[in-house]
C-alpha positions in Angstrom: 61.1 110.9 68.7 61.1 111.4 64.9 57.9 110.6 63.1 58.3 107.3 61.2 57.8 109.0 57.9 61.0 111.1 58.4 63.2 108.2 59.2 65.5 107.0 56.4 66.8 103.8 57.9 63.5 101.9 57.7 61.3 101.1 54.8 58.1 103.2 53.9 55.8 101.0 51.8 53.1 103.8 51.9 55.3 106.2 49.9 55.0 106.4 46.0 57.3 104.9 45.0 57.9 102.8 48.2 61.1 103.8 50.0 63.5 101.2 50.9 66.8 101.8 53.0 70.0 100.4 51.5 69.8 97.6 54.2 66.7 96.0 52.6 66.9 93.0 50.4 65.1 92.7 47.1 63.1 89.5 47.3 61.1 89.8 44.1 63.0 87.1 42.2 63.3 84.7 45.2 59.5 84.9 45.8 58.8 84.4 42.2 60.9 81.2 42.0 59.4 79.9 45.2 55.8 80.5 44.0 56.5 78.7 40.8 57.8 75.7 42.8 54.7 75.8 45.0 52.5 75.8 42.0 54.4 72.8 40.6 53.8 70.9 43.9 50.2 72.1 44.2 50.9 74.1 47.4 48.7 77.1 48.2 50.6 78.3 51.3 54.1 77.5 52.5 55.4 78.0 56.1 59.1 78.7 56.5 60.6 78.6 60.1 63.9 79.9 61.4 64.9 76.5 62.9 67.1 73.6 61.6 66.2 69.8 61.6 67.6 69.5 65.1 65.6 72.4 66.8 68.9 74.2 67.4 68.8 77.6 69.0 71.6 78.8 66.6 71.8 77.5 63.0 74.4 77.4 60.3 74.3 79.6 57.1 73.1 76.6 55.1 70.0 76.4 57.3 69.2 80.1 57.2 66.3 79.6 54.8 64.2 82.3 56.4 67.0 84.8 56.1 67.7 84.0 52.4 64.0 84.1 51.4 63.0 87.3 53.4 66.3 89.2 53.9 65.5 89.2 57.6 68.5 88.1 59.6 67.1 88.0 63.2 67.4 84.7 65.1 63.6 84.1 65.5 60.8 84.3 63.0 58.3 82.6 60.9 57.3 83.4 57.3 54.2 82.3 55.2 54.1 82.7 51.4 50.9 82.3 49.4 50.2 82.8 45.7 49.9 86.6 46.2 50.9 87.4 49.8 54.0 87.1 52.0 54.2 87.8 55.7 56.9 87.6 58.4 56.2 87.1 62.2 58.8 88.0 64.7 59.0 89.3 68.3 59.6 92.9 69.6 63.5 92.5 69.7 63.5 92.5 65.9 60.7 94.9 64.7 63.0 97.8 63.8 65.5 95.4 62.3 62.8 93.8 60.2 61.7 97.2 58.9 65.3 97.9 57.8 65.8 94.4 56.1 62.5 93.6 54.5 61.3 95.0 51.2 57.7 95.9 50.5 56.8 92.4 49.4 56.5 91.5 53.0 54.0 92.3 55.6 55.4 92.5 59.1 53.4 90.8 61.8 54.4 92.1 65.3 53.8 88.8 67.2 55.0 85.2 67.1 51.9 83.3 68.2 50.7 80.4 66.0 47.2 81.5 66.6 48.0 84.8 64.8 49.8 82.9 62.0 46.7 80.5 61.7 44.3 83.6 61.5 46.4 85.2 58.8 46.4 81.9 56.8 42.6 81.5 57.1 42.1 85.0 55.6 44.7 84.6 52.9 44.0 80.9 51.8 40.6 80.0 50.6 38.9 76.9 52.0 39.6 73.5 50.3 43.3 74.7 49.8 46.3 73.2 51.5 49.0 74.7 53.8 52.4 73.0 53.4 55.6 72.7 55.4 58.7 70.6 55.8 57.9 68.3 58.7 61.7 67.9 59.5 61.9 71.6 60.4 59.1 71.7 62.9 59.0 70.4 66.5 56.1 68.1 67.4 54.4 70.7 69.6 54.6 73.3 66.8 53.1 70.8 64.2 50.3 70.1 66.7 49.6 73.8 67.2 49.4 74.5 63.4 47.1 71.4 63.1 44.9 72.8 65.9 44.8 76.3 64.2 43.6 74.9 61.0 41.4 72.2 62.3 37.8 72.2 60.9 38.6 75.2 58.6 38.6 73.2 55.3 42.4 73.8 54.8 44.7 70.8 54.8 48.1 70.8 56.6 50.2 69.0 54.2 53.7 67.7 55.2 56.1 67.9 52.2 59.5 66.2 52.6 61.0 68.2 49.7 62.0 71.5 51.1 60.7 74.1 48.6 63.0 76.9 49.9 66.0 74.7 49.3 64.8 74.1 45.7 64.4 77.8 45.1 67.8 78.5 46.7 69.4 76.0 44.4 73.2 76.1 44.0 73.4 79.4 45.7 72.8 77.7 49.0 75.9 77.3 51.2 77.6 73.9 51.2 77.5 71.7 54.3 80.4 72.0 56.7 83.5 69.8 55.8 85.5 70.6 58.9 86.9 68.0 61.1 84.9 66.2 63.9 87.3 65.6 66.7 87.4 63.7 70.1 87.3 65.7 73.3 90.4 64.7 75.3 89.7 62.5 78.4 91.1 65.2 80.7 87.8 67.2 80.0 85.1 64.7 80.2 85.4 62.6 83.4 83.9 59.6 81.8 84.4 57.7 78.5 81.8 57.4 75.9 81.4 53.7 76.7 80.5 54.5 80.3 77.9 57.0 79.1 76.4 54.4 76.7 76.3 51.9 79.6 74.6 54.4 81.8 71.8 55.2 79.2 71.3 51.5 78.6 70.8 51.0 82.3 68.2 53.8 82.3 66.4 51.9 79.4 66.4 48.7 81.4 65.1 50.5 84.6 62.2 52.2 82.8 58.8 50.8 83.3 58.2 50.7 79.6 61.4 48.9 78.9 62.3 50.8 75.6 64.3 49.1 73.0 66.0 52.2 71.7 66.7 55.8 72.3 66.5 58.4 69.4 68.8 61.4 69.7 68.0 64.4 67.6 69.6 67.3 69.6 73.1 67.9 68.2 74.5 68.4 71.8 73.1 65.0 72.8 75.2 63.0 70.3 78.2 65.3 70.8 78.1 64.7 74.6 77.4 60.9 74.4 80.4 60.2 72.2 82.8 63.0 73.6 83.0 64.4 70.1 83.0 68.1 69.0 82.8 70.0 65.8 82.1 73.5 64.5 79.1 73.1 62.1 77.3 76.0 63.8 79.0 79.3 64.9 79.6 79.6 68.6 78.4 76.0 69.2 80.9 73.0 69.3 78.5 70.6 67.7 78.2 68.7 64.3 75.2 67.4 62.3 74.3 64.0 63.5 71.6 61.7 64.8 72.0 58.5 67.1 69.9 55.5 67.5 71.0 53.6 70.6 69.5 50.1 71.2 70.3 47.5 73.8 72.8 45.8 71.6 73.6 48.3 68.8 74.8 51.9 68.3 74.0 53.6 65.0 75.6 57.2 64.5 74.4 59.1 61.4 77.1 61.3 60.5 79.4 62.1 57.5 82.1 59.5 58.3 84.9 61.2 56.1 84.8 64.2 58.5 85.8 62.1 61.6 89.3 62.6 62.7 91.5 59.5 62.8 91.4 59.4 66.7 87.6 59.9 66.6 87.1 57.1 64.2 89.3 54.7 66.1 87.6 55.5 69.3 84.2 54.8 67.9 85.2 51.5 66.1 87.4 50.1 69.0 84.6 47.9 70.3 83.8 46.3 67.0 82.2 43.8 66.7 80.0 43.9 69.8 77.5 46.0 71.7 80.0 48.8 72.1 80.7 49.1 68.4 79.5 52.3 66.7 78.0 51.6 63.3 78.6 54.7 61.2 75.7 55.5 58.8 75.1 58.3 56.4 73.6 61.4 58.0 70.7 61.4 55.4 69.8 57.8 56.1 68.2 58.3 59.5 64.6 58.3 58.3 65.0 55.3 56.2 66.8 53.5 59.1 64.2 54.5 61.6 61.4 53.4 59.3 62.9 50.0 59.0 63.6 49.7 62.8 60.1 50.8 63.7 58.6 47.7 61.8 59.8 45.4 64.5 58.5 44.8 68.0 60.2 47.9 69.4 59.6 50.9 71.7 61.5 54.1 70.9 62.3 56.5 73.6 62.6 60.2 72.5 62.6 63.8 73.8 59.8 65.8 72.2 61.7 69.1 72.6 64.4 68.2 70.0 62.7 65.7 67.8 61.0 67.0 64.7 57.5 66.0 63.6 59.1 64.3 60.4 60.9 61.7 62.5 58.2 61.4 65.1 55.6 60.6 62.5 57.7 57.7 61.1 57.2 55.7 64.5 53.8 54.2 65.1 52.2 55.8 68.1 52.0 52.5 70.1 55.8 52.1 69.7 56.6 55.5 71.1 57.9 56.5 74.6 57.7 60.3 74.7 59.1 62.6 77.3 60.1 66.2 77.1 63.8 65.3 77.2 65.7 62.2 76.2 67.5 60.2 78.9 70.8 61.6 77.4 69.7 65.2 77.9 68.8 64.5 81.4 72.2 62.6 82.1 74.2 65.5 80.4 72.5 68.0 82.7 74.0 66.4 85.8 77.8 67.2 85.8 80.2 64.7 87.3 82.8 65.8 89.7 85.4 66.2 87.1 83.1 68.3 84.7 82.3 70.5 87.7 86.0 71.1 88.3 86.5 71.9 84.6 83.6 74.3 84.8 85.0 76.1 87.7 88.5 76.3 86.0 86.9 77.7 82.8 85.1 80.5 84.8 88.3 81.5 86.4 90.0 81.8 83.2 87.1 83.8 81.8 87.2 86.0 84.9 90.9 86.7 84.1 90.0 87.8 80.6 87.1 90.1 82.0 89.5 91.7 84.6 92.0 92.3 81.9 89.3 94.0 79.8 88.0 96.2 82.6 91.6 97.3 83.1 92.1 98.0 79.5 88.9 100.1 79.5 89.9 102.2 82.5 93.1 103.1 80.7 91.7 103.6 77.2 88.1 105.1 77.5 89.4 108.4 78.9 91.5 108.8 75.7 88.1 108.6 73.6 89.4 105.8 71.3 87.0 103.1 72.3 83.5 102.3 70.9 81.3 99.3 71.6 82.5 97.4 68.5 86.3 97.8 69.3 85.6 96.8 72.9 83.9 93.6 71.8 86.8 92.7 69.6 89.2 93.5 72.5 87.4 91.2 75.1 87.3 88.4 72.4 91.0 88.8 72.0 91.6 88.5 75.8 89.4 85.4 75.9 91.1 83.8 72.9 94.5 84.2 74.7 93.4 82.0 77.5 94.4 78.4 77.6 91.9 75.9 76.0 89.9 78.7 74.4 87.7 77.6 71.5 86.0 81.0 71.1 83.0 82.7 72.8 79.6 81.0 73.2 77.8 83.7 71.5 78.7 87.0 69.7 79.7 89.7 72.3 76.8 91.9 73.2 78.6 95.2 74.0 76.7 98.4 75.1 77.3 101.6 77.0 75.4 104.7 77.8 
């Protein structure tokens, strides 16, 4: 193995002047703008996660705040920026990638533990200062972990609903998706959205706590419940939305103009009545929930997909917390028709893989195939299959 100092594809911050490969991003100006905004808000340290407001595994370009700020494009990481320091935490999958993409404004921390982040903050931020974050980008568990890490240290954990990275990014931030949200045909679902809503309401009635509402934050929860699909996030057939389902009302928080005519008509077909979907602006979920939580209510939510920002709106005594919402649990149990569709999809995919293996057998001996062209080829075979909407993740292609 070459010594690190002789590699030219990773940064060398100990050199004079520091060496940066062409893959590194110059973040000097971005950090300066962010620090100016932090100063305006009285923020001494700011935590930036790699997630979105729905705890999605994959995110859209618009939500890639960590990537924009640091230059690091891996799928998992956390950054902390103070008045004079900046650090990125990521796991071992991405250490080499981070050394290629970060400039020397950033310390790379080879761990992801919140304890490690907390220790770094305690060293970098003096007592009586605050540590801030956007509560709508952190899960309840993650917020609690940061709270424990800073507890009794004299540093204050300060939720700030204005996202400071978004302010720094400004009009360069990608626009929200404007593509159509469409209905999944009945031939694929096995049950109508009205039947699914009735099933969830039955679970609410049968629960010992008798919750009056279910809050859905996971994007796949709302997509499944209403048999709707979109393409707001690459490789994921979902769209930005929240749902508040009560015994008698259904509020769907989504950009109404993006719904296809068929989707809109399907949602509004039961109006007025308990199966009428009231369409609300996506950005109004917090205000709506705050208003609802003032009544004599109990809100059932899944803590895995709900952000601390929404969770904190609901008084503790009005919360019914479980790891997963009843919709996520119902979605996990496939009906007979969904099982049939799954098997059929796997058969079609198997045909594509067999076609690919045959193509490889013929083509590899000619020396014309590399991992990238192979990945493109199997994608093409899959796209050619009936009902294909694309792969569920970018092909991971390797040999030797």
